[in-house]
C-alpha positions as CSV (number, residue, x, y, z in Angstrom):
1,X,-11.2,-69.7,-62.1
2,X,-14.5,-68.3,-60.7
3,X,-17.6,-70.4,-60.3
4,X,-20.5,-68.4,-61.8
5,X,-23.5,-67.6,-59.6
6,X,-26.1,-68.8,-62.1
7,X,-29.6,-70.0,-61.5
8,X,-30.6,-72.8,-63.9
9,X,-33.8,-74.3,-65.2
10,X,-36.2,-76.6,-63.4
11,X,-33.9,-79.6,-63.7
12,X,-31.0,-78.2,-61.9
13,X,-29.8,-76.7,-58.6
14,X,-27.4,-74.0,-59.6
15,X,-24.9,-72.1,-57.6
16,X,-27.2,-69.2,-57.1
17,X,-27.7,-68.1,-53.4
18,X,-30.8,-68.9,-51.5
19,X,-32.3,-66.5,-49.0
20,X,-33.6,-67.5,-45.6
21,X,-37.3,-68.1,-45.3
22,X,-39.5,-67.6,-42.3
23,X,-41.2,-70.9,-42.2
24,X,-41.2,-72.7,-38.8
25,X,-41.2,-76.3,-38.1
26,X,-42.9,-78.2,-35.3
27,X,-41.0,-78.5,-32.0
28,X,-41.7,-82.2,-31.7
29,X,-39.2,-85.0,-32.5
30,X,-39.8,-88.4,-33.8
31,X,-39.9,-89.7,-30.2
32,X,-42.1,-86.8,-28.9
33,X,-39.3,-85.0,-27.2
34,X,-38.9,-81.3,-27.7
35,X,-36.2,-80.3,-30.2
36,X,-35.7,-77.0,-28.3
37,X,-32.0,-76.2,-27.6
38,X,-32.8,-75.4,-24.0
39,X,-30.8,-77.6,-21.6
40,X,-28.9,-79.0,-24.6
41,X,-26.4,-76.3,-25.1
42,X,-23.7,-77.5,-22.6
43,X,-20.8,-75.3,-21.7
44,X,-18.9,-75.7,-24.9
45,X,-16.4,-78.2,-23.5
46,X,-16.2,-82.0,-23.0
47,X,-16.5,-85.0,-25.2
48,X,-18.5,-85.1,-28.4
49,X,-19.3,-88.1,-30.7
50,X,-19.3,-87.6,-34.4
51,X,-20.6,-89.9,-37.2
52,X,-18.9,-89.8,-40.6
53,X,-19.2,-91.5,-44.0
54,X,-16.0,-93.4,-44.7
55,X,-15.9,-93.5,-48.5
56,X,-15.4,-90.8,-51.2
57,X,-14.5,-87.2,-50.4
58,X,-12.4,-86.8,-47.2
59,X,-10.6,-90.0,-46.2
60,X,-10.6,-91.3,-42.7
61,X,-7.0,-90.1,-42.5
62,X,-8.1,-86.6,-43.5
63,X,-10.8,-86.5,-40.9
64,X,-8.6,-87.8,-38.2
65,X,-6.0,-85.2,-39.0
66,X,-8.7,-82.5,-38.9
67,X,-9.8,-83.8,-35.5
68,X,-6.3,-83.8,-34.1
69,X,-5.8,-80.2,-35.2
70,X,-9.1,-79.2,-33.7
71,X,-8.3,-80.8,-30.4
72,X,-5.0,-79.1,-30.3
73,X,-6.7,-75.7,-30.7
74,X,-9.6,-76.6,-28.4
75,X,-8.0,-78.6,-25.5
76,X,-11.3,-78.6,-23.5
77,X,-13.1,-80.6,-26.3
78,X,-12.4,-84.2,-27.4
79,X,-13.9,-85.7,-30.5
80,X,-14.7,-89.4,-30.8
81,X,-15.3,-90.3,-34.5
82,X,-17.2,-93.2,-35.9
83,X,-17.0,-94.1,-39.6
84,X,-19.6,-96.1,-41.5
85,X,-20.2,-96.9,-45.2
86,X,-22.5,-94.4,-46.9
87,X,-25.0,-97.2,-47.4
88,X,-25.3,-97.5,-43.6
89,X,-25.2,-93.8,-42.7
90,X,-28.9,-92.9,-43.1
91,X,-30.2,-95.7,-40.9
92,X,-27.4,-95.2,-38.4
93,X,-28.5,-91.6,-37.9
94,X,-32.1,-92.6,-37.6
95,X,-31.6,-95.5,-35.1
96,X,-29.2,-93.5,-32.9
97,X,-31.1,-90.2,-32.8
98,X,-33.5,-90.9,-29.9
99,X,-30.7,-91.7,-27.6
100,X,-28.6,-88.7,-28.7
101,X,-25.7,-91.0,-29.4
102,X,-24.0,-88.6,-31.9
103,X,-23.6,-84.9,-31.3
104,X,-22.5,-84.4,-34.9
105,X,-23.7,-86.3,-37.9
106,X,-22.6,-86.3,-41.6
107,X,-25.6,-85.4,-43.7
108,X,-26.2,-86.0,-47.4
109,X,-28.0,-83.3,-49.5
110,X,-31.0,-85.7,-49.9
111,X,-31.8,-86.0,-46.2
112,X,-32.7,-82.6,-44.7
113,X,-36.4,-82.9,-45.5
114,X,-36.6,-86.3,-44.0
115,X,-34.5,-85.7,-40.8
116,X,-35.7,-82.1,-40.2
117,X,-39.4,-83.0,-40.5
118,X,-38.9,-85.8,-38.0
119,X,-37.0,-83.7,-35.5
120,X,-33.8,-85.8,-35.8
121,X,-31.4,-82.8,-36.4
122,X,-31.2,-79.3,-34.9
123,X,-32.2,-76.0,-36.6
124,X,-28.9,-74.1,-36.6
125,X,-30.1,-71.0,-38.6
126,X,-29.5,-68.7,-35.6
127,X,-25.9,-69.9,-35.4
128,X,-25.1,-69.1,-39.0
129,X,-23.0,-66.0,-39.4
130,X,-24.7,-63.5,-41.7
131,X,-21.7,-63.4,-44.0
132,X,-21.9,-67.1,-44.9
133,X,-24.8,-66.6,-47.3
134,X,-22.6,-64.2,-49.4
135,X,-19.3,-66.1,-49.0
136,X,-20.5,-69.7,-49.6
137,X,-21.6,-71.3,-52.9
138,X,-25.3,-71.5,-53.1
139,X,-25.2,-75.1,-54.2
140,X,-23.4,-75.9,-51.0
141,X,-25.8,-74.0,-48.8
142,X,-28.7,-76.1,-50.0
143,X,-27.0,-79.2,-48.6
144,X,-28.7,-78.8,-45.2
145,X,-31.6,-76.4,-46.0
146,X,-35.2,-77.2,-45.5
147,X,-38.2,-74.9,-45.7
148,X,-36.0,-71.8,-45.5
149,X,-34.0,-72.9,-42.4
150,X,-30.6,-74.5,-42.1
151,X,-30.1,-77.8,-40.3
152,X,-26.3,-78.0,-40.6
153,X,-23.2,-76.4,-42.1
154,X,-22.1,-77.2,-45.6
155,X,-19.1,-79.5,-45.8
156,X,-18.2,-79.3,-49.5
157,X,-20.0,-79.1,-52.8
158,X,-19.7,-82.3,-54.7
159,X,-20.7,-84.0,-57.9
160,X,-19.7,-86.9,-60.1
161,X,-17.1,-86.0,-62.8
162,X,-16.1,-87.9,-65.9
163,X,-12.8,-89.8,-65.7
164,X,-11.0,-91.4,-68.6
165,X,-7.8,-93.2,-69.3
166,X,-5.8,-90.8,-71.4
167,X,-3.5,-93.4,-72.9
168,X,-6.4,-95.6,-74.1
169,X,-8.2,-92.6,-75.6
170,X,-5.1,-91.4,-77.4
171,X,-4.3,-94.9,-78.7
172,X,-7.5,-94.9,-80.8
173,X,-6.9,-91.4,-82.1
174,X,-9.4,-89.6,-79.9
175,X,-9.1,-86.5,-77.8
176,X,-10.9,-84.8,-74.9
177,X,-13.1,-83.0,-77.5
178,X,-14.5,-86.4,-78.4
179,X,-15.7,-87.0,-74.8
180,X,-17.8,-83.8,-74.4
181,X,-21.0,-85.7,-75.4
182,X,-22.3,-89.2,-74.5
183,X,-22.5,-90.0,-78.2
184,X,-18.8,-89.1,-78.5
185,X,-17.9,-91.1,-75.4
186,X,-19.8,-94.2,-76.8
187,X,-17.9,-93.9,-80.1
188,X,-14.5,-93.7,-78.4
189,X,-15.5,-96.6,-76.1
190,X,-16.4,-98.7,-79.1
191,X,-12.9,-98.1,-80.6
192,X,-11.2,-98.9,-77.3
193,X,-13.1,-102.2,-77.1
194,X,-12.3,-103.1,-80.8
195,X,-8.6,-102.4,-80.2
196,X,-8.6,-104.8,-77.3
197,X,-7.4,-102.1,-74.9
198,X,-10.3,-102.8,-72.4
199,X,-12.8,-105.6,-72.5
200,X,-15.4,-103.3,-71.0
201,X,-14.5,-99.6,-71.5
202,X,-17.2,-98.3,-69.0
203,X,-17.6,-99.1,-65.3
204,X,-20.5,-97.7,-63.3
205,X,-21.8,-97.6,-59.7
206,X,-25.0,-99.5,-60.5
207,X,-25.3,-101.7,-57.5
208,X,-28.8,-101.6,-55.8
209,X,-27.8,-98.6,-53.7
210,X,-27.9,-94.8,-53.7
211,X,-24.8,-94.8,-56.0
212,X,-27.1,-96.1,-58.8
213,X,-29.5,-93.1,-58.3
214,X,-26.6,-90.7,-58.6
215,X,-25.4,-92.1,-61.9
216,X,-29.0,-92.2,-63.2
217,X,-29.5,-88.6,-62.1
218,X,-26.7,-87.4,-64.3
219,X,-27.9,-89.3,-67.3
220,X,-31.5,-88.3,-66.7
221,X,-30.4,-84.6,-66.7
222,X,-28.3,-85.1,-69.8
223,X,-31.4,-86.5,-71.6
224,X,-33.4,-83.4,-70.6
225,X,-35.4,-85.1,-67.8
226,X,-36.4,-84.3,-64.3
227,X,-37.3,-86.6,-61.3
228,X,-40.4,-84.7,-60.3
229,X,-43.0,-82.3,-61.6
230,X,-44.1,-79.1,-60.1
231,X,-46.3,-80.9,-57.6
232,X,-43.4,-83.1,-56.4
233,X,-44.7,-86.2,-58.1
234,X,-42.2,-88.6,-59.7
235,X,-42.3,-88.4,-63.5
236,X,-39.3,-90.6,-64.6
237,X,-41.6,-92.7,-66.8
238,X,-41.7,-89.9,-69.3
239,X,-39.8,-90.0,-72.5
240,X,-36.5,-88.6,-71.1
241,X,-36.5,-90.8,-68.0
242,X,-37.1,-93.9,-70.1
243,X,-34.6,-92.9,-72.7
244,X,-31.8,-92.5,-70.1
245,X,-32.5,-95.9,-68.7
246,X,-32.7,-97.4,-72.2
247,X,-29.3,-95.9,-72.9
248,X,-27.8,-97.5,-69.7
249,X,-29.2,-101.0,-70.7
250,X,-27.9,-100.7,-74.2
251,X,-24.3,-100.1,-73.0
252,X,-24.5,-103.4,-71.2
253,X,-26.0,-105.2,-74.2
254,X,-23.4,-103.8,-76.5
255,X,-20.6,-105.0,-74.3
256,X,-19.3,-101.5,-73.5
257,X,-20.3,-101.5,-69.8
258,X,-18.7,-104.0,-67.5
259,X,-21.6,-106.3,-66.4
260,X,-20.1,-106.3,-62.9
261,X,-21.2,-102.7,-62.7
262,X,-24.6,-104.1,-61.4
263,X,-22.7,-105.0,-58.2
264,X,-20.3,-102.0,-58.1
265,X,-20.3,-99.1,-55.7
266,X,-18.1,-96.0,-56.2
267,X,-15.0,-97.6,-54.6
268,X,-15.2,-100.6,-57.0
269,X,-15.3,-98.2,-60.0
270,X,-12.3,-96.3,-58.6
271,X,-10.4,-99.5,-58.1
272,X,-11.2,-100.7,-61.7
273,X,-10.1,-97.4,-63.1
274,X,-6.9,-97.4,-61.0
275,X,-6.1,-100.9,-62.1
276,X,-6.2,-99.9,-65.8
277,X,-9.3,-102.1,-66.5
278,X,-11.7,-99.3,-67.0
279,X,-11.3,-96.6,-69.7
280,X,-14.2,-94.3,-68.6
281,X,-16.3,-93.7,-65.5
282,X,-18.4,-91.3,-63.5
283,X,-17.2,-90.8,-60.0
284,X,-16.7,-88.3,-57.2
285,X,-13.9,-85.7,-57.0
286,X,-11.6,-87.8,-54.8
287,X,-11.3,-90.4,-57.6
288,X,-8.6,-88.3,-59.3
289,X,-6.6,-88.3,-56.0
290,X,-6.9,-92.1,-55.8
291,X,-5.9,-92.6,-59.5
292,X,-2.7,-90.7,-58.8
293,X,-1.8,-92.6,-55.6
294,X,1.0,-94.9,-56.5
295,X,0.3,-97.2,-53.6
296,X,-3.1,-98.1,-55.0
297,X,-3.0,-97.2,-58.7
298,X,-1.2,-98.5,-61.8
299,X,-2.3,-95.5,-63.9
300,X,-0.7,-92.6,-62.1
301,X,-0.6,-89.6,-64.4
302,X,-2.7,-91.4,-67.0
303,X,-6.2,-90.4,-65.9
304,X,-8.0,-87.3,-67.2
305,X,-11.1,-85.6,-65.8
306,X,-13.9,-83.6,-67.4
307,X,-17.4,-82.4,-66.5
308,X,-20.1,-85.0,-67.3
309,X,-20.7,-85.3,-71.1
310,X,-23.7,-83.7,-72.6
311,X,-26.7,-85.6,-73.8
312,X,-28.9,-85.0,-76.9
313,X,-30.4,-81.9,-75.4
314,X,-27.0,-80.3,-74.7
315,X,-27.6,-80.6,-71.0
316,X,-24.8,-81.9,-68.8
317,X,-25.7,-81.5,-65.2
318,X,-23.8,-83.1,-62.4
319,X,-25.7,-84.8,-59.6
320,X,-25.8,-82.6,-56.4
321,X,-23.9,-84.7,-53.9
322,X,-23.1,-81.9,-51.5
323,X,-22.7,-82.9,-47.8
324,X,-23.1,-81.1,-44.5
325,X,-22.4,-81.6,-40.8
326,X,-25.4,-81.4,-38.5
327,X,-26.1,-81.5,-34.8
328,X,-28.2,-84.4,-33.5
329,X,-31.4,-83.0,-32.0
330,X,-30.9,-84.9,-28.7
331,X,-27.3,-83.9,-28.3
332,X,-26.7,-82.4,-24.8
333,X,-23.4,-80.7,-25.9
334,X,-24.5,-78.6,-28.8
335,X,-22.2,-75.7,-28.1
336,X,-19.1,-77.9,-28.4
337,X,-20.6,-79.6,-31.4
338,X,-21.1,-76.3,-33.2
339,X,-17.5,-75.3,-32.4
340,X,-16.3,-78.5,-34.1
341,X,-18.6,-78.0,-37.1
342,X,-17.4,-74.4,-37.5
343,X,-13.8,-75.6,-37.6
344,X,-14.4,-78.6,-39.9
345,X,-16.3,-76.5,-42.4
346,X,-14.0,-73.4,-42.3
347,X,-12.4,-72.1,-45.4
348,X,-8.8,-72.6,-44.1
349,X,-9.4,-76.3,-43.2
350,X,-11.3,-77.1,-46.4
351,X,-8.5,-75.5,-48.5
352,X,-5.9,-77.8,-46.9
353,X,-7.7,-80.9,-48.3
354,X,-8.8,-79.8,-51.8
355,X,-7.3,-82.9,-53.3
356,X,-10.0,-84.9,-51.5
357,X,-13.0,-82.6,-51.5
358,X,-13.7,-79.2,-52.9
359,X,-14.4,-76.1,-50.8
360,X,-17.7,-74.4,-50.1
361,X,-16.1,-70.9,-50.2
362,X,-16.4,-68.8,-53.4
363,X,-13.2,-66.9,-52.9
364,X,-11.3,-70.2,-52.8
365,X,-11.9,-70.5,-56.6
366,X,-10.1,-67.2,-57.2
367,X,-6.8,-68.4,-55.6
368,X,-4.4,-69.4,-58.3
369,X,-2.1,-71.2,-55.9
370,X,-5.0,-73.3,-54.5
371,X,-6.2,-74.2,-58.0
372,X,-2.6,-75.3,-58.9
373,X,-2.8,-77.9,-56.1
374,X,-5.5,-79.8,-58.0
375,X,-5.9,-78.0,-61.3
376,X,-7.6,-80.8,-63.3
377,X,-10.4,-81.2,-60.7
378,X,-10.8,-77.5,-60.1
379,X,-11.3,-76.9,-63.9
380,X,-13.8,-79.7,-64.3
381,X,-15.7,-79.0,-61.0
382,X,-16.0,-75.3,-61.9
383,X,-18.1,-76.2,-64.9
384,X,-19.9,-79.1,-63.2
385,X,-21.0,-77.0,-60.1
386,X,-22.6,-74.4,-62.3
387,X,-25.6,-76.7,-62.9
388,X,-26.4,-79.7,-60.7
389,X,-29.5,-81.9,-60.8
390,X,-31.1,-82.5,-57.5
391,X,-32.6,-85.9,-56.6
392,X,-36.3,-85.8,-55.4
393,X,-36.7,-83.4,-52.5
394,X,-39.3,-85.5,-50.6
395,X,-39.6,-86.2,-46.9
396,X,-39.6,-89.9,-47.5
397,X,-36.7,-89.8,-49.9
398,X,-35.1,-93.1,-48.7
399,X,-38.2,-95.1,-49.6
400,X,-38.5,-93.4,-53.0
401,X,-34.8,-94.0,-53.7
402,X,-35.2,-97.7,-52.8
403,X,-38.1,-98.1,-55.2
404,X,-36.1,-96.5,-58.0
405,X,-33.1,-98.6,-57.2
406,X,-35.1,-101.9,-57.5
407,X,-36.9,-100.9,-60.7
408,X,-33.8,-99.5,-62.5
409,X,-32.0,-102.7,-61.7
410,X,-34.9,-104.7,-63.0
411,X,-34.4,-103.0,-66.3
412,X,-30.6,-103.3,-66.3
413,X,-31.0,-107.0,-65.6
414,X,-33.5,-107.5,-68.4
415,X,-36.3,-108.5,-66.0
416,X,-38.5,-105.6,-67.3
417,X,-38.4,-103.2,-70.2
418,X,-37.2,-99.7,-69.2
419,X,-40.7,-98.3,-69.8
420,X,-42.4,-100.9,-67.5
421,X,-39.7,-100.5,-64.9
422,X,-40.2,-96.7,-64.8
423,X,-44.0,-97.0,-64.9
424,X,-43.9,-99.4,-61.9
425,X,-41.4,-97.1,-60.1
426,X,-43.6,-94.0,-60.5
427,X,-46.7,-95.8,-59.4
428,X,-45.1,-97.2,-56.3
429,X,-43.2,-94.1,-55.4
430,X,-46.1,-91.7,-55.8
431,X,-48.2,-93.8,-53.6
432,X,-45.7,-93.3,-50.8
433,X,-45.4,-89.5,-51.5
434,X,-49.1,-89.1,-51.1
């Protein structure tokens, strides 16, 4: 299987490659300190501290195994990892940046504009081998790109895929073909509920957190919408944005969505699917691994995976959830930090852990033996990565996201109509964007 290098419409971030620009950023950090690499390079040895997310994608065991192998190959460098929940990662990076606590930080695709513009992470464009722009997926390369420069190395493309309980679907006479659209998935869910196979066929990550924005993004794209207009202003109060939210609320009102979804994060959805309570869900690539782990799952071999279903426009983008590893701007051991990042993001290492997270490298997807190690996810991800919807690329993304989280939940809880919630979100968010 080969992932196509396709550019897509204004909604999506495709896998097309981006070229380097020539725009320069200010050399001042959030604290007024220079972000120059002078005196921060170190001698490429010693101890480095690394901050990681501890849910979805690579597990803590995966990361610790990578670190152990890296240290065996680089005996003059030791790595001390810290793992935090995704919901704490952004603020942990911000609060620790002035002191240079972490040499390496785990970066989400939505943060480069925020962190780079504030001088919290280091421009590593000059460290990038020239071959990477040809050898890596373009959708992965954007994970740490801002104004034509790179502020980290990609650490796996990622999107949410559609998981379903194959036994439940088959029991109501449905097939995978019935799950290629959201209308079809709703029809199958209705049959599953009527048959008493699942009280609530759908579970979602709809807690007031970034997880909610990821789910909304995929539905927004499926309904033909976009987060922002050409001027970077939020426009989710248009017909498509409101229709997507109305659809979400209706699945709760119709008893098809577990009402506990309002409190769920991705791990909760994965656990519900693995317990056989949930028939269908959106979640990250590692969910398939977890559903087939007999120590935590009662549905081993019973879960299928597909690209996200299409909406009424025929669109079915995944949310761009790609990640990267960056160097903290105040790190005084940047040479050793980059050695570690190069190792962690290398093709050989990523290919060892494809059951947890997919690889950045285009040639990986031509390797039959590699695809055979995780064929279901390779097949679904290959389609999903071809078009991915990007969340708002604004410097104050975290504030905009929090506004959206509150207002989407207001609609899901019935406190506001979807139209009023989105009108209020757009007004508040655009006031912060300026």
